[in-house]
C-alpha positions as CSV (number, residue, x, y, z in Angstrom):
1,M,120.0,46.3,186.7
2,I,121.4,45.6,183.3
3,R,123.6,48.4,182.0
4,Y,123.6,49.5,178.4
5,R,127.4,49.1,178.3
6,Q,127.0,45.3,179.1
7,I,124.4,44.9,176.4
8,E,126.7,46.7,173.9
9,A,129.6,44.4,174.8
10,F,127.4,41.3,174.4
11,R,126.2,42.5,171.0
12,Y,129.6,43.2,169.7
13,V,130.9,39.8,170.9
14,M,128.0,38.1,169.1
15,V,128.6,40.2,165.9
16,T,132.4,39.9,165.8
17,G,132.6,36.4,167.3
18,T,135.5,37.3,169.6
19,M,136.3,39.4,172.7
20,T,139.1,41.1,170.8
21,G,136.7,42.1,168.0
22,A,134.3,43.5,170.5
23,A,137.1,45.4,172.3
24,N,138.2,46.9,169.0
25,S,134.6,47.9,168.1
26,M,134.1,49.6,171.5
27,A,137.6,51.0,171.7
28,V,138.3,49.4,175.1
29,S,140.6,46.6,176.3
30,Q,139.8,43.0,176.0
31,P,139.8,42.5,179.9
32,A,137.1,45.3,180.0
33,I,134.9,43.3,177.6
34,S,135.4,40.2,179.7
35,R,134.4,42.0,182.8
36,L,131.3,43.4,181.2
37,I,130.2,40.0,179.9
38,S,131.0,38.4,183.3
39,D,128.9,41.1,185.1
40,L,126.0,40.5,182.6
41,E,126.1,36.8,183.2
42,Y,126.1,37.3,187.0
43,Y,123.0,39.5,186.6
44,L,121.2,37.2,184.1
45,K,122.1,34.1,186.1
46,F,122.9,32.0,183.0
47,K,126.0,31.5,181.0
48,L,126.4,33.3,177.7
49,F,129.6,31.8,176.1
50,D,131.6,28.6,176.2
51,R,135.2,28.2,175.1
52,I,135.4,25.1,172.8
53,K,138.8,24.4,171.3
54,G,139.9,28.0,171.8
55,R,136.8,29.4,170.1
56,L,134.1,31.5,171.8
57,V,130.8,29.7,171.3
58,P,127.4,31.3,172.3
59,T,125.2,29.1,174.5
60,Q,121.6,28.3,173.6
61,E,120.6,30.9,176.2
62,A,122.8,33.5,174.6
63,M,121.1,32.9,171.2
64,Q,117.7,33.4,172.7
65,F,118.8,36.5,174.6
66,Y,120.4,37.9,171.4
67,Q,117.1,37.9,169.6
68,G,115.7,40.4,172.2
69,V,118.9,42.5,172.1
70,D,118.8,42.6,168.3
71,Q,115.2,43.8,168.3
72,F,116.2,46.5,170.8
73,Y,119.0,47.8,168.6
74,I,116.8,47.7,165.5
75,G,114.3,49.9,167.3
76,F,117.1,52.1,168.8
77,E,118.7,52.7,165.4
78,Q,115.3,53.6,163.9
79,L,115.0,56.6,166.2
80,E,117.3,58.7,164.0
81,D,115.1,58.0,161.0
82,V,112.0,58.9,163.0
83,A,113.6,62.2,164.1
84,D,114.5,62.9,160.5
85,K,111.0,62.3,159.3
86,I,109.7,64.7,162.0
87,R,112.1,67.4,160.9
88,T,111.3,67.0,157.2
89,Q,107.6,66.3,157.7
90,R,107.8,63.0,155.8
91,P,105.1,60.4,156.5
92,S,106.2,57.9,159.1
93,D,106.6,54.2,158.4
94,L,103.5,52.2,159.0
95,K,103.6,49.0,161.1
96,I,100.8,46.5,160.6
97,C,100.3,43.3,162.5
98,A,97.8,40.7,161.5
99,T,96.9,37.1,162.1
100,P,98.6,34.8,159.6
101,A,95.7,34.3,157.1
102,L,94.9,38.0,157.1
103,S,98.5,39.1,156.6
104,T,99.0,36.6,153.8
105,Y,95.8,36.8,151.9
106,V,94.3,40.3,152.7
107,C,97.2,42.6,153.3
108,P,98.7,42.3,149.8
109,D,95.6,43.8,148.2
110,A,95.4,46.6,150.8
111,V,99.1,47.4,150.4
112,Q,98.7,47.6,146.6
113,R,95.8,50.1,147.1
114,F,97.7,52.0,149.8
115,R,100.8,52.5,147.7
116,V,98.9,54.3,145.0
117,Q,98.7,57.3,147.4
118,Y,101.9,56.7,149.5
119,P,104.4,55.0,147.3
120,N,107.4,56.0,149.5
121,V,106.1,55.1,152.9
122,S,107.8,52.0,154.3
123,L,105.5,49.2,155.5
124,L,106.3,46.5,158.1
125,I,103.8,43.7,158.3
126,E,104.0,41.0,161.0
127,S,102.1,37.7,161.2
128,L,101.0,37.2,164.9
129,S,98.3,35.6,167.0
130,S,95.5,37.8,168.1
131,T,96.9,38.0,171.6
132,E,100.3,39.2,170.2
133,V,98.5,41.7,167.9
134,V,96.9,43.3,171.0
135,H,100.2,43.3,172.9
136,R,101.9,45.1,170.0
137,L,99.2,47.8,170.0
138,K,99.3,48.2,173.7
139,T,103.0,48.7,173.7
140,H,102.8,51.0,170.7
141,M,105.0,48.7,168.6
142,A,102.4,48.7,165.8
143,N,100.0,51.2,164.3
144,L,97.2,48.9,163.2
145,G,96.2,45.3,163.9
146,I,93.9,43.1,161.8
147,T,92.4,40.2,163.6
148,T,89.3,38.5,164.8
149,A,87.3,40.6,167.2
150,F,88.4,40.1,170.8
151,P,87.1,41.0,174.3
152,D,87.3,44.7,175.3
153,V,90.9,45.7,176.2
154,P,91.4,49.1,177.9
155,G,93.1,51.5,175.5
156,I,92.4,49.5,172.4
157,E,89.9,50.6,169.8
158,Q,88.3,48.0,167.5
159,I,86.9,49.2,164.1
160,H,84.6,46.6,162.5
161,W,86.0,45.3,159.3
162,R,84.1,42.2,158.2
163,T,81.7,39.6,159.4
164,C,82.6,36.4,157.6
165,A,81.1,33.0,157.6
166,H,83.2,29.9,157.6
167,V,83.0,27.9,154.4
168,C,83.2,24.2,153.7
169,A,86.4,23.3,151.9
170,L,86.4,20.0,149.9
171,H,88.8,18.2,147.6
172,H,87.7,18.6,144.0
173,S,87.1,14.8,143.7
174,H,84.7,14.7,146.7
175,P,81.1,13.7,145.9
176,L,79.8,16.7,147.8
177,V,81.2,19.2,145.4
178,E,78.1,18.7,143.3
179,K,75.9,20.2,146.0
180,P,75.4,24.0,146.0
181,L,75.2,24.1,149.8
182,I,76.8,21.8,152.4
183,T,75.0,21.1,155.7
184,A,76.1,19.4,158.9
185,D,74.0,16.3,158.0
186,D,76.0,16.0,154.7
187,L,79.2,15.4,156.7
188,V,78.2,12.1,158.4
189,G,81.2,9.8,158.6
190,E,83.7,12.4,157.2
191,E,87.1,13.2,158.5
192,I,86.7,16.9,159.5
193,L,89.7,19.1,160.5
194,K,89.7,20.1,164.1
195,I,90.7,23.8,164.4
196,L,92.7,24.4,167.6
197,P,92.3,27.6,169.7
198,A,94.8,30.4,168.9
199,G,95.2,33.6,170.8
200,F,91.9,35.2,171.8
201,V,90.0,33.1,169.3
202,N,88.2,29.9,170.2
203,W,87.2,28.1,167.0
204,Q,85.3,25.5,169.0
205,R,82.0,26.9,167.6
206,V,82.7,24.6,164.6
207,T,82.9,21.6,166.8
208,K,79.9,22.7,168.8
209,T,77.8,23.1,165.7
210,L,78.7,19.7,164.4
211,N,78.1,18.1,167.8
212,E,74.7,19.8,168.1
213,A,73.8,18.3,164.7
214,G,74.2,14.9,166.3
215,I,76.3,13.5,163.5
216,H,79.0,10.9,163.7
217,Y,82.3,12.1,162.2
218,S,86.1,11.9,162.8
219,D,88.4,14.7,163.8
220,R,91.8,13.1,164.1
221,I,93.7,15.9,162.5
222,G,94.1,19.1,164.4
223,I,95.4,22.4,162.9
224,Q,95.9,26.1,163.9
225,S,96.7,27.7,160.6
226,S,94.1,27.9,157.8
227,H,96.9,27.6,155.3
228,T,97.7,24.2,156.8
229,G,94.0,23.4,156.8
230,Y,93.6,24.1,153.1
231,S,96.7,22.1,152.3
232,M,95.2,19.1,154.1
233,V,92.1,19.4,152.0
234,A,94.2,19.7,148.8
235,Q,95.7,16.3,149.7
236,N,92.2,14.9,150.2
237,L,93.0,14.1,153.8
238,A,89.9,15.8,155.3
239,V,87.0,18.2,154.9
240,A,87.3,21.6,156.6
241,I,84.8,24.1,158.0
242,I,87.2,27.0,157.8
243,E,87.7,30.8,157.4
244,P,87.5,31.9,153.7
245,F,90.5,34.3,153.5
246,A,93.0,31.7,152.4
247,A,90.7,30.1,149.9
248,T,91.9,32.1,146.8
249,T,95.3,30.4,146.5
250,W,93.9,26.9,147.0
251,L,91.1,27.2,144.4
252,N,93.8,26.5,141.8
253,N,95.2,23.5,143.8
254,G,92.3,21.1,143.9
255,V,90.2,22.8,146.5
256,V,86.5,23.7,146.1
257,I,84.7,25.9,148.7
258,K,80.9,25.8,149.3
259,P,78.6,27.7,151.7
260,F,78.0,25.9,154.9
261,E,74.8,25.7,157.1
262,P,74.1,26.3,159.9
263,T,76.1,29.5,159.4
264,I,79.1,30.0,161.6
265,E,80.2,33.7,161.6
266,F,83.1,35.5,163.1
267,D,83.7,39.3,163.3
268,Y,87.0,40.7,162.2
269,V,88.3,44.1,163.2
270,I,91.0,46.7,162.5
271,A,92.5,47.6,166.0
272,R,94.6,50.5,167.1
273,A,95.7,52.2,170.3
274,E,93.1,54.8,171.4
275,S,95.7,57.1,172.8
276,A,97.6,57.6,169.5
277,P,96.2,60.2,167.1
278,M,95.2,58.7,163.8
279,T,97.6,59.7,161.0
280,E,96.6,60.2,157.4
281,T,98.6,57.1,156.4
282,E,96.6,55.0,158.9
283,K,93.3,56.4,157.6
284,T,94.4,55.6,154.0
285,F,95.4,52.0,154.9
286,I,92.1,51.4,156.8
287,A,90.2,52.7,153.7
288,A,92.3,50.3,151.6
289,L,91.4,47.4,153.8
290,Q,87.7,48.3,153.7
291,D,87.8,48.0,149.9
292,V,89.4,44.6,149.9
293,S,87.1,42.0,148.3
294,L,86.9,38.4,149.6
295,P,86.3,35.1,147.8
296,S,82.7,34.0,147.8
297,A,81.6,30.4,148.2
């Protein structure tokens, strides 16, 4: 079993860069630090440090391991602040995780509305895949998640937020921008972005719809991020059938969006752990999200 003292020694060596620095920080001898590191390496079954020209250099494995250790200490050091907030009845920080497009293009509006009522509450917003969002909620590492609807997960509540149709994104010079509505038949011979699966979400309904229309098209460019998708359209590299959230930024960068038929809709939810009582700050942030307006094609 890893001992706290070993992790502490490892962290101090990483922070100070030397065994001596770590020993001074922990008020122990340098041999004691060396033993703690050696014992940790034995348990982990990989090397943490190399000596190169007399200098202690972390291995690649040590750098990866340190990311987890650093996250542990950040959480550990926040416990005192949590306790202080309980003592003084101050609102707790709010941790939000959302898929990239939602965190980038929806959260700012919600945060602005939220801060009118809670200007002093700290907010932490992470961009994650839908699978990672659910993991954060299950392990109580986030208060709320904003993502596409996902299969039922025990202990996770999904509050419906929006049902949104994909839009057709075109470069402003494309001949189809003159049409008020784009159909699958309009896209014969076009280069159409292929949206790759991410997390719980399978965007293959776009491919399925195009294939069912029986049209010939090319899909030699695959993407996962809608931000990447819109940037490809802005460079006139392809047409995209894509979610509408990121559209706002790109409307000023040579992109035009149009409604698309047949309609391809996805449900989006605000998710939370069922076992955690809902706080007033969570209720306020959910209400702020519900008031966010979206771009229309």
